[in-house]
C-alpha positions in Angstrom: 26.7 3.0 141.1 23.7 1.1 142.4 23.4 0.6 146.2 23.9 -2.7 147.8 23.8 -3.3 151.5 25.7 -6.0 153.4 25.1 -7.4 156.8 27.1 -5.6 159.5 29.1 -8.1 161.6 29.0 -7.5 165.3 32.6 -8.3 165.6 35.5 -8.8 163.2 38.4 -11.1 164.0 41.9 -10.6 162.5 42.9 -12.9 159.7 46.1 -14.4 158.5 47.5 -15.7 155.2 49.7 -18.5 154.0 53.3 -18.2 153.3 55.3 -19.4 150.3 56.6 -22.8 149.4 59.3 -23.5 146.9 59.1 -23.2 143.1 61.4 -22.8 140.2 62.8 -19.2 139.8 63.9 -18.8 143.4 65.4 -20.6 146.4 64.2 -20.9 149.9 66.7 -19.8 152.6 67.7 -22.3 155.3 66.0 -20.2 157.9 63.2 -17.7 157.9 61.2 -19.1 155.0 57.7 -19.8 156.5 55.6 -22.6 155.1 51.8 -22.4 154.7 51.2 -24.3 157.9 53.3 -21.9 159.9 50.8 -19.0 159.2 47.8 -20.7 160.6 46.6 -20.1 164.1 43.8 -21.2 166.5 41.7 -18.7 168.4 43.7 -19.5 171.5 47.0 -18.5 169.8 45.7 -15.0 169.0 45.4 -13.3 165.7 47.4 -15.0 162.9 49.9 -13.2 160.6 51.1 -11.3 163.7 54.5 -13.0 163.8 55.0 -13.9 160.1 58.1 -13.3 158.0 59.5 -14.6 154.7 62.8 -14.3 153.0 63.1 -15.6 149.4 65.9 -15.4 147.0 64.3 -14.7 143.6 66.7 -15.7 140.8 64.4 -14.7 138.0 66.4 -12.7 135.4 64.0 -9.7 135.8 64.5 -9.7 139.6 67.7 -11.2 140.9 67.0 -9.9 144.5 65.8 -11.2 147.8 62.1 -10.8 148.7 61.5 -9.9 152.3 58.3 -9.4 154.2 57.4 -9.2 157.8 54.0 -8.9 159.5 53.5 -8.0 163.2 50.7 -6.7 165.3 50.0 -4.3 168.1 46.9 -4.2 170.2 45.0 -2.4 167.4 47.1 -2.6 164.3 48.6 -5.0 161.8 52.0 -3.8 160.5 53.7 -4.9 157.3 57.3 -4.1 156.4 58.9 -5.4 153.3 60.7 -4.5 150.1 58.0 -5.2 147.6 60.1 -7.8 145.7 58.0 -10.7 144.4 58.6 -14.1 145.9 57.8 -16.0 142.7 59.1 -16.2 139.1 58.7 -13.2 137.0 58.3 -14.3 133.4 57.2 -12.2 130.4 56.1 -8.6 130.4 57.8 -5.5 129.1 58.9 -3.4 132.0 59.9 0.2 131.4 61.7 0.2 134.7 63.6 -2.8 136.3 62.1 -4.4 139.5 63.5 -2.4 142.4 63.4 -2.8 146.2 61.1 -0.5 148.1 61.1 0.6 151.8 57.6 -0.3 152.8 56.0 0.1 156.3 52.2 -0.2 156.1 49.7 -0.1 159.0 46.3 -1.9 158.8 43.5 -2.1 161.3 43.7 -5.3 163.2 39.9 -5.4 163.7 38.2 -3.4 160.8 34.5 -2.6 160.7 32.2 -1.7 157.9 31.8 2.0 157.7 30.8 2.6 154.1 27.8 0.4 153.2 28.0 1.3 149.5 31.8 1.5 149.3 34.4 4.2 149.3 36.1 4.6 145.9 39.8 4.3 145.6 41.0 6.4 142.7 44.5 5.6 141.4 45.7 4.3 144.7 46.7 0.9 146.3 43.9 -1.4 147.2 46.1 -3.5 149.5 49.1 -5.7 149.8 49.8 -9.4 149.3 51.6 -11.2 152.1 54.8 -11.0 150.1 54.6 -7.2 150.4 53.8 -6.6 146.7 51.2 -3.9 146.2 47.8 -4.5 144.7 47.1 -1.6 142.4 44.5 -2.3 139.8 44.0 1.2 138.2 46.4 3.0 135.9 47.4 6.6 135.3 46.7 6.3 131.6 43.9 8.3 130.1 42.5 9.3 126.7 40.6 12.3 125.4 37.2 11.9 123.7 38.9 12.7 120.4 41.7 10.1 120.7 42.4 8.6 117.3 45.0 5.8 118.0 46.2 3.4 120.6 49.6 5.0 120.1 50.4 7.3 123.0 50.4 10.9 122.0 47.5 10.4 119.7 45.0 11.7 122.3 46.1 9.3 125.1 48.7 9.7 127.8 50.3 6.7 129.6 51.3 8.4 132.9 49.5 11.0 134.9 46.9 11.6 132.3 44.0 13.9 133.2 41.5 13.1 130.4 38.1 11.6 131.2 38.6 8.1 129.8 40.7 5.9 132.1 42.7 3.1 130.6 42.5 -0.4 132.0 45.7 -2.4 132.3 44.0 -5.7 131.3 41.6 -6.7 128.7 41.6 -3.5 126.6 43.3 -2.1 123.5 46.4 -1.0 125.3 49.4 -3.1 126.2 50.8 -2.1 129.6 53.6 -4.7 129.6 52.1 -6.9 132.3 53.8 -10.3 132.9 52.3 -13.7 133.6 51.4 -12.6 137.1 49.3 -9.7 135.7 52.0 -7.3 137.1 54.6 -4.9 136.0 56.6 -2.0 137.5 56.0 1.6 138.1 58.5 4.3 137.3 60.2 3.9 140.7 60.6 0.2 140.1 57.8 -0.9 142.4 56.4 -4.2 141.2 52.6 -4.4 141.6 49.7 -6.6 140.6 46.8 -5.4 138.3 45.0 -8.7 138.5 45.2 -12.2 139.8 48.7 -12.8 141.3 49.1 -16.1 139.5 52.8 -16.8 140.5 52.0 -16.2 144.2 49.1 -18.6 144.1 51.2 -21.2 142.4 53.7 -21.0 145.1 51.0 -21.7 147.7 50.0 -24.8 145.9 46.5 -23.6 146.6 44.5 -25.5 144.0 40.8 -25.0 144.2 40.5 -23.7 147.7 39.7 -20.5 149.5 43.1 -18.8 149.7 43.9 -15.7 151.7 46.6 -13.7 149.9 46.8 -10.4 151.8 45.0 -7.5 153.3 43.2 -4.4 152.0 44.2 -0.9 153.1 41.2 -0.9 155.4 42.3 -4.1 157.2 39.8 -6.5 155.7 41.3 -9.7 154.2 41.7 -10.4 150.5 41.2 -13.8 149.0 41.8 -15.0 145.4 39.4 -16.5 142.9 37.5 -19.0 145.1 34.8 -18.9 147.7 32.3 -21.1 149.3 29.1 -21.6 147.3 27.0 -20.8 150.3 28.7 -17.8 151.9 27.8 -18.9 155.5 28.6 -22.6 155.1 32.3 -23.8 155.0 31.1 -27.3 154.2 29.6 -26.1 150.9 31.4 -26.6 147.6 34.2 -24.3 146.7 33.8 -22.5 143.3 35.1 -19.5 141.3 33.6 -16.2 142.5 32.1 -14.0 139.9 32.0 -10.2 140.1 28.8 -8.1 139.7 30.4 -5.7 137.2 29.6 -6.0 133.5 30.4 -4.2 130.3 27.8 -1.7 129.4 25.4 -2.6 126.6 25.8 0.9 125.2 28.9 3.0 125.3 28.8 6.2 127.4 28.3 9.5 125.6 31.5 11.1 124.3 33.4 7.8 124.4 36.3 7.5 121.8 35.8 5.3 118.8 34.6 1.8 119.4 36.5 0.6 116.3 39.8 1.9 117.7 39.0 1.3 121.4 36.8 -1.8 121.9 34.6 -2.1 125.0 36.7 -2.9 128.0 39.5 -0.5 127.2 38.3 2.1 129.7 37.2 1.8 133.3 34.1 3.8 132.2 33.0 0.8 130.0 31.9 -1.1 133.0 28.9 -0.8 135.3 27.9 -2.4 138.6 24.7 -4.6 138.4 23.8 -5.6 141.9 23.1 -9.3 142.4 24.4 -10.3 139.0 27.4 -12.1 140.5 28.6 -13.3 143.9 30.2 -10.1 145.0 29.3 -6.6 145.8 30.4 -3.3 144.2 33.8 -3.6 146.1 34.3 -7.1 144.9 33.6 -8.4 148.4 31.1 -10.4 150.4 30.3 -11.3 154.0 30.9 -15.0 154.7 33.0 -17.6 156.4 36.6 -18.4 155.4 39.2 -20.8 156.8 40.7 -18.0 158.8 37.3 -16.5 159.8 35.0 -19.5 160.7 32.5 -17.1 162.2 32.4 -15.0 159.1 33.8 -11.6 158.1 33.6 -9.1 155.3 36.3 -9.9 152.8 37.4 -9.0 149.2 38.0 -11.5 146.4 40.4 -11.0 143.5 38.5 -12.2 140.4 39.4 -13.2 136.8 37.1 -10.5 135.4 36.7 -6.8 136.0 37.3 -5.2 138.4 39.9 -7.9 139.1 41.1 -6.3 142.3 38.6 -4.2 144.3 38.3 -0.5 143.4 36.6 0.6 146.6 36.7 -0.3 150.3 34.0 -0.9 152.9 36.2 0.0 156.0 38.0 3.2 156.9 40.9 3.8 154.5 44.0 5.7 155.5 
């Protein structure tokens, strides 16, 4: 991975997100369902998302459960509790395990700082959480050996807890991991999690083409989705889709399984970071202003192309 250096901010302010609005596939409760405007906060009001909660009855056939999420803060930490149930329709997908409630209690830094200028890799672990308490988990446990001969599991590939050198991607490759229209599916314990853009969540925000905070990374820095300001330091500049600086390799790595059976993009190892080729760094982040950070902060962006959700962090991870 080529090195890229970002400007260290002298101070990092805490950020907040937006809460859900109504959409088909669920019903808002009479009380406790925060609206987008409820999550905003001025500097005088203190860090936002420190008194945020949502309660949403998800009537999607694949769910039929209530989504709960609560965010509070201490002097140094942001704490999220929730059940990991999505607060938006769940359509499509082929889940091996039904969506199940979790008992989540996650602590984030309230004022993170950049401690790893070139990124600290996250291997097969959560990258962060959306404000609805659903996990962001872009990698998979699926792997293939160099001698794999088929996309069928058992022909040199293992779907879960594989230990071979070629790591399967959940999106854009030869394998179908059963993800739904939100680029999500369930783990064996029933935990619903996103591998890519949380489309249903964004639809519920009515975000359109704007810079939208969706959650926080495990190091405490905020996570946005798809859009950013054209000029990172200028909130009055145009909003546009952010592009990652990861690209498919021109030449497959040595020992890679057959290109005929496994087209480029099937494996994590098919991609390389090319500094400056996109808007974002190797952790799919950038330093810049956002609606919640008018003075600027380091933040991650979920993109429509690989790595989709960041695979490394710049702050201290748990």
